[in-house]
Every structure is written in C-alpha cells, then in structure tokens.
N, C-alpha and C positions, 0 to 999 in steps of 0.2 A: 632966303636964308632963315628965316624963322618957320618954315616947314621942316627943313633939315634939321633944327635943332628939335622941334616936336618930334619928328620920327628917331630920336636918338633918346629922349626922353620916354618914349613909349617902348622902345626895345627891352626885354627882358634882360635882367642882370646875368652876368657871367658866373658861371660856376665857381664857387671859392672853395679853395683846398686848406687853407689853415687862416688862423686869427689870431693875434698874438702868441704864437708858439703852440695853438689848439689846433689839431686836424679837424678839419670838418666831413662829416658822412658824405658818400658821393650823392651826386646829384643836389647837394646843396648850394642855393643860391642867395647873393646879397640882396638885400631890402634896401630901402632909403635911409630908413631911421637908425641905422646901425647895428640891426638885428639880423640874422639869417632865417631863411625858410629851410629846413633839414629836408633832405631826401628819402629821409625815413620816417616812418610813424613814431608816435612818443615814445613808446616800450623800445623800439629797437634803437631810436637814437641814444635814451639812457642806459639801454645794454652796451651800446656802441661805447660812451665815455666810461662805462666802469670798467670795461675790457681795456681799455686805451690806459687809463689810469694805473690799474693793475700791472697791465705790461711794462710801464714804463717806470715802475716803482717809484711815483709821485706821491709824497706822503699829503694824505686830503682828509677831508670829514666830508662825508654824504647827507643830505637831508635829504631822506626820503620822499617818493612823490604824495603829494598832499593838494587837498583841493580849497582855494580860496575865491570865493566869489564867481563860479563858473569857470576857473583858470586852473588847469593842473600843472603843478611846479615840481620840478626836481630840481637841487642843488649840489654843486661840487665845488667846494671851497678849498683852497690850497692852503697848507699849514707851512711849507717852506718857501725860501725865495723861489721864484718862477716867473714868466713874462706874464703871467694873468693871476689874477686875483681870486676869480670865481667863474663857472661855467654855469650857466641857468638855463634849464630846457623847460619851456612850459608851451602847452595845447590849448588854444582859444579859437573858437570859431571854426572847428574843424582842421587845425593846420598847427604843425609842429614848428617852435621857435626855437632859436638857440641864440642866447646872448652871453658872450665873452666880455668879461670885466677885467680891463687890463691892471695890472700891478701899478700901485702908485710908483712914481719916479724916487729914487734913493734920495734920502735928506742929505745936503751937503754936510761934510763934517765942521763942526765948529772950531773957530781957532781958539786954542787955549791961551791965555794970558800969564 
C-alpha cells in the first residue's frame, strides 16, 4: 500500500488548462505548492497573458518585468471584478512559474438598522 502511495506522489502532475478562470499556456503543469510550471519560456508566457488580457478586454494593470534578488517577475493585476486578483509570472532557477492569486470572496452586505 505504501509503495502505491509513493508511486502516486512521484508521478508528474497532469497538465493544467485553467486556474481561477485564467487560461494556462499549453504544457503547463501544476506543482505541489499551488503554483504552475509554464510550458513556455518566460517571455512567451508573459506575451501569452498580454494577448489573453487584451483579447478578453479585461481591465488590468501590468507591472513590467523586473529583477529582484535573481528572480525575474512580471505581474498582471485585475482592476475589475474577476475570479482572479493577479497573475504573477516569474523566472527562477531556469524555470518559468505562474501563480494566479484568486479574488477575495465578496463581502456580505451589512444589515442596516
């Protein structure tokens, strides 16, 4: 039984297609920590999200790529209500990672007295 569990844990993650309403590039795979490893390089991944957001007409702010402590980061932050709050694309240790920040849950209406 333990051997089977070990084999399942060692198996590569399946390709992911969408996360919090955000499409993921072809070949992207889910990692254990909640982020994704892109099937594309950093530049192509950033271009993928630029095209997606423009095509979808979603209002957003883009933080152009910058380097911080050896990690290259690009960010897309939603301005309107969307199922996601931000898309972070980062390159570290030769790998391109994607992290989609889910939008916070709607706050319940406060009763008026």
